[in-house]
Residue, then its C-alpha position, 0 to 999 in steps of 0.5 A: m633608350s627604354h626605361s626598363p633596366a638592361p638585364t645582367n648577371s648579377g643584377v648589379v649596375t654601376r655607373f660613373a657620371p662625370s660633368p665635362t666642364g674640365f679634364l678627368h681629374i684623379g679622383g674622378a678617375r678613382t671613382a669610375l675605377f671604383n665603379w668598374l671594379y664593383a660591376r666586374h666583381t660582382g658580375g654586372k654592368f658598368l655604364i658611363r653617362v655625361e651630365d651635360t645638362d650645364r650647357e655654359r661650362s659643358t664643352e666638346a673639348a672636356v668631353a674629348a678629354i674625359f674620354e680619352g683619360l677613360d680610354w687610357l685607363g681602360l674603362k669602357s662603358d658596357d652599353e651605349v654612353i648616356f648625354q643627359y641633356s638629351r634626355a630632358d624631355r624625359h626629366r620633365e615628363v617625370v616633374q609632370q607625373m610628380l605635379e599630378a601626384g602632389r609630390a611637386y609643386r609650382c613656386w612663383m617667388t621672385v629672386e628678391e623673395l627668395e633671397a629674404a626666405r634663405e635668410k629666415a631659414r638660415a636664422e631659424g636652422k631650418a630649409i626653405r619652404s615656399p609660400w606657394r607649396d600650399a597656396p592657389p596659383p596666382a592670377d596670372p599662372s603663366a608668369p615665370h615660375v620654377i617647379r619645386f619638389k613637395g618634401p616631407l616636413d617631418g620625419e627622417t631620411l636615412v641613407d644606409d650607406l655602404v661606406k659611411g654606414p647609416v647616416t640619417f637626415r632631418n627631413i625639415e632640414l631638406d629644402d623643397l628644391v627645384l626641379l625645373r628651372a624657370d626656363g624648363a631646364p631640369t635640375y642636376n638632382l632630378a636628372v640623376v635620378v630619372d637617369d639612374h633609375d632608367m639606366g636601372v642602377t643599382h649602386v650609385i658609388r661616388g666622391d663623399d662631397h655628394l652625400n647630402n645629395a643622396a638624401r634628396q635624391t632618396l626623396i625623389y626616388q620614393a616620390m615616384d615609388w621607384d626602388v632606391p639604389a644603394f649608395g656608397h659615398i667614398p673620401l675625397i683624395h688629398g694631397p701628400d700634406g693632407a690638404k685637398l687636392s689641387k694644383r699646388h700639389g702637381a698632377q691633377a688630370v689623368g692625362e697628366f700622368a700618361d704624359m709622365g710616363y706611368l702605364p694604365e696598369g700601374m695607375r689602376n693598381y695604385l688608384a685602387r689602393l687609395g682608399w682600398g687595399h686587400g691586406d698588405d697586397e701593395v702591387f697586384n694585376d686587374e685579376q687580382a683587384i677584380s676578385w678582392f674588390d668590395v666597396r664596403d671595404v673602401v675606408k672613411a678617411p680621405a686618401r693621400l696621393d703619395w708619389a713615392k708609392l706610385n713610382f714603386i708600383n708603376s716600376q714593378h709593373l714596368r718590370v713585368a710588362d711586355d718589352a716590345r710594347l715598352a719600347d714603343l711607349t719609349l719611342r713615343a715619349l721621345v718623338a713626343q720630346k722632339a729627340d734627335l733619333p737615328a733611323d733605327a731607333a725602334a729596333r735599338l730600343l727593342n734590344t735596349v729595354p729589356q737590358v735596363k727596364e728594372g731600374a725605371k720607374t716610369i717611361l720617361e726614366l726608361a727613355e733616359h736609361c735607353a739614351f746610350a744606345l741611341k747615339v750615333r757613331p763615332l761617339s764624342l767621348e768624356e773627358k774623364t775617358l779620354k784621360q783613362l786611354n793611356d797607352e797600357t789601357v789602350e793595349r789592353l782593350g786591344r786584347l779584349r777587343v781580339l777576344l770579343g770579336e771571337a766570342p762565339v755567342w754575343g749574350l749576356s751570361e757569355l759576355e759576363n763570363l768573357l769580362k771575368s776570365f779577361a780580367e784574369s788572364e790579365g792579372v787585374g781588377f775590373g777597374k783597370f779597363g771596365p771604366p774606360l770601356r763603359g765610357i766607350l760604349t756609352g759616350g758618358s750616358q748612365a747605363p747598366d752593367l757592362n754585360k747589359i751594354m753590349t748585349a743592348l748595343g749587340r755585336e757589330e755596334s759594341l765592337g764598332r764603338l771600341d774600334d772608333a775609340l781605339a783608332s782615334r788613340a792609335 
């Protein structure tokens, strides 16, 4: 890739730079989302870079898991994905330039000397400075050594953070960080700066655990006479109890939320609300989020994972989602559960989803709400239903069967009116025939109102289930 930034409409370029040492964490997902939203809001570019310089811990499986999570969330890079390890030669080239400009130096400290220097620096409340900083090279300059950054010894470094506000660091407290290890491998802080510069990144939006790195990285930018990007350090996500998010709080990986039946648009909405908001708006779509989002509006305090709010937001997105898509997602969830399904399960779900989706918070709940429609005739009836089927009720349901068979239109309002007028003509309340009819139609599974049950099942299946029950009591 070229070393000049790619042109964009606004000039804004954001990036998400995960380390492939595990799955895509919910905190990482939110960082990616904030970068994506800010790029979209400003008409800029959103890029992805995989920081795979830690060769021991970076795995192909982790790379795949991260992209699976990003793809599910709908967050794709606007350019080709960059893999940091492949750019090591470029990183070394920059270090060579710093050496030549006197902004870096070779350091031959041994492990023991380094440990002693660390303890001394800690006691004095200062950062480590190597004795090789201004010393001539040793007799054998080819001996193993690292290359360190030659940081300023006085003054301050300002990080004018978009979220935190201005943060000042005393340079005396910033150590001469290692740029190249003894084996020639570039270090994290060096690689990040070179890559962000070469990718034309203008805004570095990331977790506030990187705030200290921002000062060190600013010094490297300045040493190379490069433009320093705008930094925005967002607070971490805590569990509902206020402690740092961990396994005991439940799901952490984005893939787990997908498996639990959350919709990507519901997840995007919820993640956007974790630490950012627009007035009292809780539920919004992508277009609204893009139009409203500004990284400067992210709050300074840590956000808390709130399962009740996530469920509420997801339920609102479920209500307006396309029925065919929901039916397909429900079918996939049931297949994943190895559920025993009829051959026409897809068609049954397509009929049922519109009648039951309003009560569901997740796809898994939606699958539970559709269970009654997937049962195969003849249904085995609950003891409670069988007890309700006395002679009087069976005769009454027989009369209702005739009316249902003659119904000219099989629709929600038509069936509701038919049931009401039937109750009036019989001179009884719904309680005299509704519960046994519900039991016959559902086999005891949870289900919506009777007219919705019959609309979901369709005329043939509804009458068939009723006929089975009446025949068994004849």
